C-alpha positions, -999 to 999 in steps of 0.1 A, spaced: 65 -71 -263 52 -36 -259 77 -8 -265 70 20 -241 72 54 -257 86 72 -226 100 56 -195 123 85 -183 146 82 -153 162 116 -152 136 139 -167 143 176 -175 112 197 -182 108 224 -208 80 248 -201 69 283 -212 65 302 -180 32 320 -180 17 342 -154 14 322 -121 -19 329 -105 -20 333 -68 -47 314 -51 -64 327 -20 -54 302 8 -89 302 21 -104 281 -6 -108 270 -42 -134 296 -51 -108 324 -51 -91 309 -83 -107 321 -115 -108 292 -140 -97 301 -175 -101 281 -207 -63 279 -211 -52 243 -209 -16 235 -198 6 208 -212 41 197 -202 67 178 -221 96 158 -205 125 144 -224 149 118 -212 175 95 -226 170 59 -215 197 32 -220 183 -1 -230 168 -18 -201 141 -44 -193 110 -30 -176 88 -52 -155 50 -48 -153 32 -58 -121 22 -90 -137 58 -99 -143 57 -94 -181 89 -78 -196 87 -47 -216 118 -37 -237 130 -1 -237 153 6 -266 184 28 -265 169 59 -280 156 93 -272 122 89 -257 95 115 -249 66 115 -223 40 136 -239 16 150 -213 -21 149 -219 -42 180 -220 -48 187 -184 -83 194 -172 -99 198 -139 -122 168 -139 -93 145 -148 -73 159 -118 -102 152 -94 -104 116 -107 -67 110 -96 -80 106 -60 -75 70 -49 -90 69 -14 -66 87 9 -39 93 -18 -34 102 -54 -25 78 -82 -22 81 -120 -4 71 -151 28 92 -154 45 75 -184 35 61 -217 45 25 -224 15 3 -215 -11 -1 -242 -44 15 -234 -30 36 -205 -27 73 -214 -10 98 -191 -32 112 -164 -5 125 -140 17 149 -158 42 176 -147 16 203 -149 -8 183 -127 19 176 -102 27 213 -100 -10 220 -93 -12 194 -67 20 207 -50 6 242 -49 -28 229 -37 -12 209 -8 9 240 2 -24 260 3 -42 234 22 -13 231 47 -12 268 53 -50 268 60 -47 238 83 -18 252 103 -27 288 102 9 296 92 19 319 65 51 300 58 55 262 59 83 238 51 74 207 31 96 177 25 93 155 -6 106 120 -9 102 95 -38 107 59 -46 129 50 -77 101 52 -103 112 65 -137 89 96 -135 98 105 -99 122 133 -105 100 149 -132 70 149 -108 92 160 -78 105 191 -96 70 201 -108 57 197 -72 85 219 -60 75 246 -85 38 246 -74 48 246 -37 72 274 -41 46 294 -60 24 292 -29 52 305 -7 63 272 8 99 262 16 107 229 0 131 201 9 143 173 -13 145 142 9 157 121 -21 151 85 -22 128 77 7 101 55 21 65 63 29 71 58 67 102 79 66 83 108 50 59 107 79 87 105 105 102 137 90 72 155 103 77 144 139 114 140 143 129 167 165 151 191 146 133 183 114 95 185 120 84 196 85 49 210 85 40 185 58 56 159 36 48 141 3 59 106 -8 60 101 -46 50 65 -51 25 41 -66 34 13 -42 37 -20 -62 20 -9 -94 38 -10 -128 66 13 -138 43 37 -157 23 46 -126 30 71 -99 12 89 -71 14 109 -40 8 102 -3 5 132 21 14 136 57 13 160 86 25 153 121 -11 140 128 -6 113 103 -16 105 67 -43 126 52 -78 112 49 -102 110 20 -119 144 26 -84 161 27 -74 146 -6 -107 156 -21 -101 192 -10 -65 191 -24 -77 177 -58 -104 203 -60 -79 231 -54 -55 215 -79 -82 212 -105 -89 249 -102 -52 257 -108 -50 235 -138 -81 251 -153 -66 285 -146 -33 276 -163 0 293 -161 17 267 -139 55 263 -139 70 228 -139 106 237 -134 122 232 -100 128 266 -83 161 278 -70 166 274 -32 155 238 -29 172 223 1 186 187 -4 184 168 29 181 130 26 162 116 56 167 79 52 199 78 73 181 95 102 151 71 99 175 41 97 192 53 129 158 55 146 151 18 136 186 7 149 178 24 182 145 6 185 162 -28 179 190 -21 204 164 -12 231 141 -40 222 167 -67 224 186 -50 253 215 -74 251 237 -73 282 267 -84 262 261 -70 227 240 -39 232 254 -21 201 254 -51 179 225 -72 191 222 -90 157 257 -105 158 256 -141 148 223 -138 129 221 -139 91 192 -119 77 186 -113 40 165 -86 24 147 -86 -9 139 -50 -17 125 -57 -52 146 -28 -65 123 -4 -46 133 19 -17 140 -8 9 176 -16 2 187 8 29 174 -17 55 202 -42 48 229 -15 47 219 10 72 199 -11 98 209 -47 98 246 -45 90 255 -18 116 237 -40 142 261 -69 134 238 -90 111 253 -109 82 233 -97 52 252 -116 25 226 -131 1 204 -101 1 191 -93 -34 176 -65 -55 187 -38 -31 197 -13 -58 168 12 -66 156 6 -102 123 21 -113 120 -5 -141 116 -32 -115 135 -57 -136 134 -87 -113 99 -91 -99 71 -69 -87 80 -53 -53 50 -67 -35 49 -90 -5 16 -104 -17 31 -114 -51 38 -151 -56 70 -145 -77 83 -120 -51 78 -144 -22 93 -173 -41 124 -152 -49 127 -143 -12 124 -180 -2 152 -190 -27 174 -162 -12 168 -175 23 175 -211 15 205 -203 -7 221 -181 20 211 -205 48 197 -174 66 179 -172 98 154 -148 84 144 -131 52 124 -99 47 105 -88 16 95 -52 12 72 -35 -12 84 -5 -32 78 22 -6 83 0 25 50 6 41 44 -32 37 67 -62 44 66 -100 48 91 -124 63 104 -158 56 118 -181 84 149 -203 82 130 -232 67 116 -212 38 81 -207 53 65 -177 38 50 -154 65 27 -130 49 -11 -123 48 -29 -143 76 3 -158 88 19 -123 93 -11 -111 112 -9 -141 134 27 -137 142 24 -100 150 -7 -107 171 12 -133 192 39 -107 198 16 -78 209 -8 -101 229 21 -110 252 26 -73 260 -12 -65 260 -31 -96 272 -68 -94 262 -62 -67 236 -81 -62 204 -66 -68 170 -83 -50 140 -81 -66 106 -98 -63 72 -128 -83 62 -111 -112 43 -90 -127 70 -94 -164 77 -114 -182 103 -81 -199 114 -67 -165 122 -97 -156 142 -93 -188 163 -55 -181 167 -61 -147 181 -87 -159 205 -65 -189 215 -38 -163 224 -62 -144 246 -70 -116 222 -101 -103 206 -104 -101 169 -124 -74 151 -128 -82 114 -136 -49 99 -134 -35 63 -109 -36 34 -88 -5 30 -58 0 53 -70 35 63 -103 20 73 -85 -6 94 -62 19 110 -88 45 117 -110 18 134 -81 10 157 -75 47 165 -113 50 172 -112 20 196 -81 32 214 -97 66 219 -127 48 234 -104 30 259 -104 -4 241 -67 -14 240 -59 -20 203 -21 -23 197 -23 -37 162 -45 -29 131 -35 -47 99 -48 -56 65 -41 -89 48 -22 -70 21 5 -63 48 -5 -27 55 -1 -29 93 1 -2 120 8 -3 157 -5 22 182 30 25 197 43 38 164 21 67 156 -6 44 141 16 44 110 16 16 85 53 9 84 67 -23 69 102 -16 83 88 -12 118 68 -44 116 100 -62 104 119 -46 134 93 -61 158 97 -95 143 134 -93 144 134 -84 180 111 -114 187 133 -137 167 164 -126 187 146 -129 220 135 -165 212 170 -174 201 185 -161 233 159 -178 254 162 -211 234 124 -209 226 107 -222 195 114 -201 163 89 -176 149 79 -201 122 71 -227 149 48 -203 166 25 -205 136 21 -243 137 -12 -239 156 -26 -215 129 -53 -233 110 -50 -226 73 -77 -232 47 -73 -262 24 -86 -242 -6 -92 -206 -13 -101 -184 -42 -110 -148 -52 -129 -137 -82 -141 -103 -94 -173 -92 -112 -174 -60 -133 -205 -38 -128 -218 -21 -160 -238 6 -142 -227 42 -136 -241 41 -100 -220 9 -94 -220 13 -56 -258 13 -53 -260 -15 -78 -236 -37 -59 -254 -28 -26 -286 -42 -41 -269 -74 -51 -256 -79 -15 -290 -72 0 -306 -97 -24 -280 -123 -13 -287 -117 24 -324 -121 18 -319 -154 1 -295 -168 27 -319 -159 54 -348 -175 35 -351 -210 51 -375 -221 23 -351 -213 -5 -336 -243 -22 -301 -227 -21 -278 -220 8 -294 -245 31 -262 -251 50 -253 -214 52 -259 -185 75 -247 -149 77 -216 -143 98 -222 -123 130 -196 -96 121 -205 -81 87 -189 -47 85 -184 -49 48 -204 -67 22 -219 -101 33 -198 -129 48 -216 -162 47 -206 -192 69 -209 -227 53 -213 -260 71 -191 -284 51 -197 -313 73 -177 -332 100 -171 -301 118 -155 -283 89 -165 -247 82 -161 -228 50 -171 -193 41 -176 -169 12 -176 -130 13 -192 -108 -14 -183 -72 -12 -180 -41 -33 -146 -27 -43 -138 5 -24 -132 26 -55 -139 6 -87 -171 -7 -105 -163 -42 -93 -176 -67 -68 -152 -91 -51 -161 -127 -40 -137 -146 -17 -140 -182 -8 -122 -204 19 -128 -241 24 -115 -268 47 -125 -297 25 -113 -309 -10 -135 -294 -37 -152 -271 -12 -146 -239 -31 -161 -254 -63 -192 -265 -43 -197 -230 -28 -190 -213 -62 -216 -235 -79 -243 -225 -54 -234 -188 -57 -234 -192 -95 -268 -208 -95 -281 -180 -74 -267 -154 -98 -282 -171 -128 -316 -172 -110 -314 -135 -100 -304 -125 -135 -283 -94 -126 -280 -80 -162 -253 -55 -154 -231 -79 -134 -205 -99 -153 -203 -131 -132 -184 -152 -157 -155 -155 -133 -174 -174 -106 -190 -198 -132 -154 -206 -144 -146 -218 -110 -170 -247 -110 -173 -253 -147 -136 -258 -151 -126 -295 -155 
């Protein structure tokens, strides 16, 4: 067992306050970089607890004084914290080989940079920024440091306390609140030592160019030095979760519109929640219970940044199995599993059927297509052929786009702007947004839509939500493998691999891939359709990771041994091509295994 050097739950920072440099809000160039490097130290006392990594392994934290030593902060490291449209890094020691990259000094710089960016964006000299967090052990330390940076830039700061990512956005559009911007401190389902930031304005979540701008500004502040990490005086504490929960309650009341139980439309239903010790426990106590639902049997509702029970991740096998056990044990009508920051969810029906990934998309598609016949559903690239048929059979159009929830959501927004009705855009990970809800990926909102449908079906004596999915064709076999690319220009290298595969698949004289053809909709990588005989169709998709030097290969088959057959053909092609900087051992293992 690894013994973490510093998981801290209530961190207090000690910092020599140096001269805080004022940045010109018009850009990074106004900040003079100095050689001075800033470091920050946070100390905390942690009682003995068990810490769970994302893989489910247990890490013991002893009852002793522990210290999170910050790394020397430098500008280039700050820029590398960008993870697409958000920021992520290692905030605590405790996992071998993972040094701290997101310390208090860096958080202060990012807070100041976001405030600068927001003032430029809004044209306002004074802005109010709300900051929420999930229960991660480093959350309070990073929060206080962000407050220091924001205040140094002249922003007013509000502590929203324990929050969810969707709630942080809603704080920018809710009348009477309407913060100019908000930040959610979270690293989603990643291990206890990680943390990160998601940024919002009333226009939605920030995009990649915005994050790049903020990271560049923050890097300049870090290079200049003199950053405070102590929370300033005057921070306003205003928890927003109760307001957000009340909004969800109102949506359910209006959606069910019960003539006899308008205020308590969930009376007579038993719904259990598995929050995975993240931020989602509020849903049972502040949403379901006030609406009359029996929530006995709900589990892991208490926030605990050590995530002691299972990874808070609706895609995680252990998390879903725990949810199934809770539903069956409680004899519940429905179960809901949330990820840490509640921007994703999955459900479980009364029989214990897991409804996540393709099944979740199918269920939500069925719901929205009744309201918007003929509408378009946007998904990522790895959704199944069965889902495609399901959407078409329900009168919809399916656009299989790219991985990355922001890519999926932005494509839906683009289509709606062009007049193509697109009510749902959702990734197989569970990141799903609806156009009626600010195009916001909100796991609680999707759960609300499913709850409303479950109640409606119950009142109308129609088949349950689980029975709706009986016509969804599911693959007999599926697999995913990853290849590391040992080339600094990994995107170009991966692109060349994909081009070579396309050329081979299209070559009718080539001895390989004789029963294969490129899919018509290749927005990402190359999806290849495979004739498996007797009307069965399989497929494989080779694509580049969005951010990492990795290629990803997905398989789905409708016949026994089909994945192994496809993997062997791809493996033979890789050997023939001899891509020296591509580690393809994972695909060879698929067909060489006994």
